[in-house]
Phi, psi and omega in degrees: 000317173284109182218159172236128183233121173276150176204160169112352177291173184160189185253122185230166176264160181299139178090354175271172183242161184206139169247122177260145188243152176215113186252133175265149170227150187078353179196164187261143178284338192312319179283001189248147161289152184229134174235150173244138179228162180232130173243111179260153173297129182076002181238157178291146171301132184232148171289139176258312183193155176208166175208151175270182180292336181257016185266138167286174172313133181243125175267126180228099180059244183268358187243147178230123181261141181208172180215152170231098182297326184293332180262002181060033194224138171249165188217149166231115180261118181247125179253154166055044191298147178236157179309325182288352172282355179294140176158182177268128180258130183233146174253154180211163173225158173212150168295132181302143172286166176278352173214172171086186175243168187290346178286340176261001184267150178272113177275128187239012174222119196244152163267185184274342178098160172224139180281133173237120179238122181253113178198143172271000000 
């Protein structure tokens, strides 16, 4: 019943843009920090972007993380995609820690992921 479901992935050519969505069901996103992660074949899972509950839209390089609490959805806007951006993108949430930034926090509830393939 408690789920995070990613959507919006697909096959795109280098240089194109893509927006991923992460919709929560069974609970509200509002109290949670949100993180986006990428799992590429043969590589460790790495954090792409994250935001706390009180953070505005955050630009990290070519990626922008945002949230719409009214829609119970988080987003990852990806611009100028490169082949190295290929992988399964997962969203996750955690109750915010009392200190530090979301990049240092352990996210403990995950979606299933959506595949992004950047290839010509």
